[in-house]
C-alpha positions as CSV (number, residue, x, y, z in Angstrom):
1,M,0.0,0.0,0.0
2,I,1.4,3.4,-1.0
3,P,1.5,5.9,2.0
4,I,-0.5,9.1,1.4
5,I,0.9,12.1,3.3
6,D,-2.0,14.4,2.5
7,D,-3.9,14.2,-0.7
8,N,-5.6,17.5,0.0
9,L,-2.5,19.7,0.3
10,L,-3.2,21.4,-3.0
11,A,-6.8,22.1,-2.1
12,N,-6.0,25.4,-0.4
13,S,-2.6,26.0,-2.0
14,D,-1.0,25.7,-5.4
15,R,2.1,24.0,-4.2
16,V,3.6,21.3,-1.9
17,T,7.0,22.1,-0.3
18,L,9.6,19.5,0.5
19,L,12.7,19.8,2.7
20,Q,15.6,17.8,1.3
21,L,18.3,16.8,3.8
22,T,21.2,14.6,2.8
23,D,24.5,13.1,4.0
24,P,24.6,13.8,7.7
25,H,27.2,11.0,8.2
26,L,26.5,10.5,11.9
27,F,28.6,8.5,14.3
28,D,27.7,6.4,17.4
29,Q,28.9,9.2,19.7
30,P,28.3,12.9,19.6
31,S,32.0,13.8,20.1
32,K,33.2,12.1,16.9
33,T,34.2,14.1,13.9
34,L,34.5,13.6,10.1
35,L,37.6,15.4,8.8
36,G,37.4,17.9,11.6
37,V,33.6,18.5,11.5
38,N,31.4,17.3,14.3
39,T,28.5,15.8,12.3
40,W,26.0,15.6,15.1
41,D,26.5,19.3,15.7
42,S,26.3,20.2,11.9
43,F,23.2,18.1,11.4
44,N,21.4,19.6,14.4
45,A,22.4,23.1,13.2
46,V,20.9,22.3,9.8
47,I,17.7,21.1,11.5
48,D,17.6,24.4,13.5
49,A,18.0,26.4,10.3
50,A,15.3,24.4,8.5
51,L,12.8,25.1,11.3
52,S,12.7,28.8,10.3
53,H,11.1,27.7,7.0
54,T,7.7,26.3,6.1
55,F,7.4,22.9,4.5
56,D,5.0,19.9,4.3
57,A,7.3,16.9,4.4
58,V,11.0,15.9,4.5
59,V,13.2,13.7,2.3
60,L,16.5,12.4,3.7
61,S,18.5,11.1,0.7
62,G,21.0,8.8,2.2
63,D,24.3,8.4,4.1
64,V,22.6,8.9,7.4
65,S,25.5,7.0,9.1
66,Q,29.2,7.2,8.8
67,D,30.0,4.1,11.0
68,Y,26.9,1.8,10.4
69,S,26.1,2.1,14.1
70,S,22.6,1.7,15.6
71,Q,23.1,4.8,17.7
72,S,23.8,6.9,14.6
73,Y,20.3,6.1,13.3
74,R,18.7,6.7,16.7
75,A,20.4,10.1,16.8
76,C,19.0,10.9,13.4
77,A,15.5,9.9,14.5
78,D,15.8,12.2,17.5
79,A,16.9,15.1,15.3
80,L,14.2,14.5,12.7
81,A,11.5,14.4,15.5
82,R,12.2,18.1,16.1
83,L,10.9,18.9,12.6
84,N,7.6,17.1,13.3
85,K,6.9,16.4,9.7
86,P,6.4,13.2,7.7
87,T,9.9,12.1,6.5
88,M,10.8,9.8,3.7
89,V,14.3,8.2,3.9
90,L,16.4,6.2,1.5
91,P,19.8,4.6,1.9
92,G,23.2,5.8,0.8
93,N,26.4,3.8,0.2
94,H,27.4,4.4,3.9
95,D,24.2,3.0,5.3
96,E,23.3,-0.3,6.8
97,L,19.7,-0.9,5.6
98,V,18.7,-3.3,8.3
99,K,19.7,-0.9,11.0
100,L,18.2,2.1,9.2
101,R,14.8,0.3,9.1
102,E,15.1,-0.8,12.7
103,H,16.3,2.4,14.4
104,L,15.2,5.2,12.1
105,V,11.9,4.2,10.4
106,G,8.9,4.8,12.7
107,S,5.4,6.3,12.8
108,N,6.4,9.5,11.0
109,V,9.5,8.2,9.1
110,F,8.8,6.1,6.0
111,H,11.0,3.8,4.0
112,S,8.7,3.2,1.0
113,E,9.3,3.1,-2.7
114,V,6.5,5.6,-3.4
115,V,4.7,8.2,-1.3
116,N,1.8,10.3,-2.5
117,I,1.5,13.9,-1.4
118,G,-0.8,16.6,-2.8
119,G,-1.0,15.4,-6.4
120,W,2.7,14.3,-6.6
121,G,4.1,10.8,-6.5
122,L,7.4,10.8,-4.7
123,H,9.7,7.9,-5.7
124,M,12.4,6.8,-3.3
125,L,15.0,4.8,-5.3
126,D,17.6,2.6,-3.7
127,S,20.8,3.1,-5.8
128,T,23.2,1.3,-3.5
129,T,25.0,-1.8,-4.5
130,G,26.5,-3.0,-1.2
131,E,29.8,-3.5,-3.0
132,S,31.3,-0.1,-3.8
133,P,30.8,3.7,-3.1
134,G,29.2,4.1,-6.5
135,G,25.7,3.2,-7.4
136,R,23.6,1.3,-9.9
137,L,19.9,0.8,-10.3
138,G,20.0,-2.3,-12.5
139,S,17.3,-3.8,-14.6
140,S,14.9,-5.0,-11.9
141,R,14.9,-1.7,-9.9
142,T,14.5,0.3,-13.1
143,R,11.6,-1.9,-14.2
144,R,9.9,-1.5,-10.9
145,M,10.5,2.3,-11.0
146,L,8.9,2.5,-14.4
147,D,5.9,0.4,-13.3
148,N,5.4,2.7,-10.3
149,I,5.6,5.8,-12.5
150,Q,3.2,4.5,-15.1
151,S,0.7,3.1,-12.6
152,S,0.7,6.3,-10.4
153,T,-2.6,8.1,-10.1
154,Q,-0.8,11.4,-9.3
155,D,-0.5,14.1,-11.9
156,W,3.3,14.5,-11.5
157,Q,6.2,12.5,-10.4
158,M,9.4,13.5,-8.5
159,L,12.3,11.0,-8.0
160,F,14.9,10.9,-5.2
161,L,18.0,8.7,-5.0
162,H,21.4,8.9,-3.3
163,H,23.8,8.7,-6.3
164,N,24.3,11.3,-9.0
165,P,22.9,10.2,-12.4
166,V,25.0,12.9,-14.1
167,K,28.7,13.6,-13.7
168,T,29.9,16.5,-11.5
169,G,33.1,17.4,-13.3
170,S,35.2,16.2,-10.4
171,A,37.2,13.2,-11.7
172,W,37.6,11.5,-8.4
173,L,34.0,11.8,-7.4
174,D,32.7,10.8,-10.8
175,N,34.3,7.4,-10.3
176,H,31.4,6.8,-7.8
177,W,28.4,8.1,-9.7
178,L,25.3,6.1,-10.8
179,A,26.9,3.7,-13.2
180,D,23.7,3.3,-15.3
181,G,22.8,7.0,-15.0
182,Q,22.6,7.5,-18.7
183,E,20.2,4.6,-19.1
184,F,18.2,5.9,-16.2
185,L,17.8,9.3,-17.7
186,A,17.0,7.9,-21.1
187,E,14.1,6.0,-19.6
188,L,12.9,9.1,-17.8
189,E,12.9,11.1,-21.0
190,K,10.0,8.9,-22.1
191,Q,8.0,9.7,-19.0
192,P,6.3,13.1,-19.3
193,K,4.9,13.1,-15.8
194,V,8.4,13.0,-14.3
195,R,9.4,16.6,-13.5
196,G,12.4,16.3,-11.2
197,V,15.2,14.1,-9.9
198,A,17.1,15.0,-6.7
199,W,20.1,13.3,-5.0
200,G,22.8,13.7,-2.4
201,H,26.2,11.9,-2.4
202,V,28.2,14.6,-4.1
203,H,28.3,17.0,-1.1
204,Q,27.7,20.0,-3.4
205,E,24.9,21.9,-5.1
206,M,23.9,21.2,-8.7
207,D,20.8,22.4,-10.7
208,L,20.5,21.3,-14.3
209,A,17.8,21.0,-17.0
210,H,17.5,17.8,-18.9
211,Q,14.6,18.0,-21.4
212,H,11.4,18.3,-19.2
213,I,13.2,17.2,-16.1
214,R,14.9,19.3,-13.4
215,L,18.1,17.6,-12.1
216,M,19.3,18.7,-8.6
217,A,22.0,17.8,-6.1
218,S,21.8,19.2,-2.5
219,P,24.6,20.2,-0.2
220,A,25.5,17.8,2.6
221,C,24.6,18.3,6.2
222,C,28.3,18.0,7.1
223,I,31.5,18.4,5.0
224,Q,31.3,19.9,1.4
225,F,33.3,18.7,-1.6
226,L,35.0,21.3,-3.8
227,P,33.3,21.4,-7.3
228,N,35.3,20.6,-10.4
229,S,38.3,19.2,-8.6
230,Q,40.2,16.4,-10.2
231,T,41.5,15.0,-6.9
232,F,39.8,14.8,-3.5
233,A,39.3,18.4,-2.1
234,L,37.1,20.0,0.4
235,D,35.1,23.2,0.1
236,T,34.8,25.9,2.8
237,L,31.1,26.3,2.1
238,Q,28.8,25.5,5.0
239,P,26.4,22.6,5.4
240,G,22.9,23.2,4.0
241,F,19.6,21.9,2.7
242,R,17.3,22.3,-0.2
243,L,13.6,23.4,-0.4
244,L,11.6,22.1,-3.3
245,H,8.3,23.7,-4.2
246,L,6.2,21.3,-6.3
247,Y,3.3,23.2,-8.1
248,R,-0.1,22.1,-9.3
249,D,1.0,22.7,-12.9
250,G,4.0,20.4,-12.7
251,S,6.6,23.1,-12.3
252,I,9.3,23.1,-9.7
253,E,10.9,26.0,-7.8
254,T,13.8,25.4,-5.5
255,Q,16.3,27.2,-3.3
256,V,19.4,26.0,-1.4
257,Y,20.1,27.4,2.0
258,R,23.4,27.2,3.9
259,L,24.3,27.8,7.5
260,P,25.7,31.3,8.1
261,G,29.2,31.9,9.4
262,Q,32.1,29.5,9.4
263,A,31.3,27.2,12.3
264,F,31.9,24.0,10.3
265,I,35.2,24.0,8.4
266,A,36.7,20.6,7.4
267,D,40.4,19.9,7.6
268,P,41.9,21.5,4.4
269,D,44.8,18.9,4.4
270,A,42.5,15.9,4.3
271,Q,43.2,13.5,1.4
272,G,40.1,11.4,1.6
273,Y,37.7,9.7,4.1
């Protein structure tokens, strides 16, 4: 059964607003850091900033955990509870799916392939392989995705996944993209109801047009990767989030917000993680 967040959201408004969070990379203890950034603190700071905005639901697009620990997922659940909004979560390459389901999914947090909200079908795709940092959908997941899109009773469709289906321009990072990203987009080109695709993984902002589809990456809730870098490099931009406004006519407006100041600066000499 497909969860329905609120099928009447467009009754009194012409849009549904989603908050996209991604890549918090939490540890089992609040004192631990990732390349010099305390990820519990950065995630909670992002949550604090998001609370100043109005939105209807939340999407968390993977890499919840950095160490696969149960406590990292419980910490995420505690932070998300402060938002008090329905939340859809999907796994990233750093996640342990069994623990994610056990310790994060609950009465207001969903791990479902499709969620309907105000005339839009939201598709949560699992692009992880369990074998490498990169992703792949494969034939069976792609077929199921297309079946869900084609059978949807919603007017418009928005897709979320962890891995980037287009390359970033950073050679090191593009080794770990969605391996069948070109095939994925070729299938979506045939689906006029699909209006947007959003992902995490790349720890930077992207916003591209691909025929009738908006393609978007959101900044991470912790460290940021320097765009267009041939080797591993970190950016000094702050953690952030994306708001997505999905309209009745199928159009999408979006903004990225970042934390003010310079509270979360990663180790500039880091060579990887």
